[in-house]
C-alpha positions as CSV (number, residue, x, y, z in Angstrom):
1,X,-75.4,51.7,-89.1
2,X,-79.0,51.1,-88.1
3,X,-79.6,50.6,-84.4
4,X,-81.6,47.4,-83.6
5,X,-85.0,47.9,-82.0
6,X,-87.2,45.2,-80.5
7,X,-89.5,43.6,-83.1
8,X,-87.2,44.6,-86.0
9,X,-86.9,41.9,-88.7
10,X,-83.2,41.0,-89.0
11,X,-83.3,38.2,-91.5
12,X,-86.1,37.4,-93.8
13,X,-86.7,34.3,-96.0
14,X,-84.6,31.8,-94.1
15,X,-85.3,28.4,-95.7
16,X,-87.0,25.9,-93.3
17,X,-87.2,22.1,-93.5
18,X,-91.0,22.5,-94.3
19,X,-90.2,24.5,-97.4
20,X,-91.7,27.6,-95.8
21,X,-89.7,30.7,-95.2
22,X,-88.9,31.9,-91.7
23,X,-88.1,35.4,-90.4
24,X,-85.8,36.2,-87.5
25,X,-86.8,39.1,-85.4
26,X,-84.6,41.0,-82.8
27,X,-86.0,40.4,-79.3
28,X,-83.5,42.4,-77.2
29,X,-80.4,42.0,-75.0
30,X,-80.3,39.1,-72.6
31,X,-80.8,39.6,-68.9
32,X,-79.9,37.4,-65.9
33,X,-78.5,34.1,-67.1
34,X,-78.7,35.3,-70.7
35,X,-76.6,38.5,-69.9
36,X,-74.0,39.1,-72.6
37,X,-76.1,37.6,-75.4
38,X,-78.5,38.9,-78.0
39,X,-81.9,37.3,-78.3
40,X,-83.7,36.6,-81.6
41,X,-87.2,35.2,-82.2
42,X,-88.1,32.8,-85.0
43,X,-91.4,33.2,-86.8
44,X,-92.6,30.9,-89.5
45,X,-96.1,30.4,-91.0
46,X,-97.4,33.1,-88.6
47,X,-96.3,31.0,-85.7
48,X,-93.6,31.5,-83.1
49,X,-91.0,28.8,-83.1
50,X,-89.1,30.1,-80.1
51,X,-86.3,32.4,-79.1
52,X,-82.5,31.7,-79.3
53,X,-79.5,33.6,-78.0
54,X,-76.3,34.5,-79.8
55,X,-73.1,35.4,-77.8
56,X,-72.3,39.1,-77.7
57,X,-74.2,42.3,-77.4
58,X,-75.1,43.0,-81.0
59,X,-76.5,46.5,-81.3
60,X,-76.8,47.2,-85.1
61,X,-78.9,45.7,-87.8
62,X,-75.8,45.2,-90.1
63,X,-73.9,43.4,-87.4
64,X,-76.9,41.1,-86.6
65,X,-77.3,40.3,-90.3
66,X,-73.6,39.5,-90.7
67,X,-73.6,37.3,-87.6
68,X,-76.8,35.4,-88.6
69,X,-75.9,35.0,-92.3
70,X,-72.4,33.8,-91.6
71,X,-71.6,30.0,-91.6
72,X,-72.4,28.3,-88.3
73,X,-68.8,27.3,-88.0
74,X,-65.7,27.3,-90.3
75,X,-66.4,25.4,-93.6
76,X,-70.1,24.9,-92.7
77,X,-72.6,25.1,-95.6
78,X,-75.5,26.3,-93.5
79,X,-75.7,29.8,-91.8
80,X,-76.4,30.4,-88.2
81,X,-79.9,31.5,-89.1
82,X,-80.6,28.3,-91.1
83,X,-79.3,26.2,-88.2
84,X,-81.5,28.0,-85.6
85,X,-84.6,27.6,-87.7
86,X,-84.0,23.9,-88.4
87,X,-83.2,23.2,-84.7
88,X,-86.3,25.0,-83.5
89,X,-88.5,23.3,-86.1
90,X,-87.2,19.8,-85.1
91,X,-87.8,20.5,-81.4
92,X,-91.1,22.4,-81.6
93,X,-93.0,19.4,-80.1
94,X,-90.6,19.4,-77.1
95,X,-91.0,23.2,-76.7
96,X,-94.8,22.9,-76.8
97,X,-94.8,20.0,-74.4
98,X,-92.7,21.9,-71.8
99,X,-94.8,25.1,-72.3
100,X,-98.0,23.2,-71.6
101,X,-96.9,21.6,-68.3
């Protein structure tokens, strides 16, 4: 089992709505209101598309890959990684708007 380290690419080549491929990078364990969650960073086309949290303290690369490549919910066609990339892509304008204020 490979221990996760900040900045480690967990999942590569996640299909995005734009046709580009996104990478999901380990960001670390959540603190404060994010305690008990694992944080991941989405990067696509050399741009940051935000950070999302997954329940649980995931500590190994294999566990993270299994969690992110698993279906979002039972009988779902898209993985948790695909859902996160799509969601952040759809809401990128909102994220930029709030970041600028």
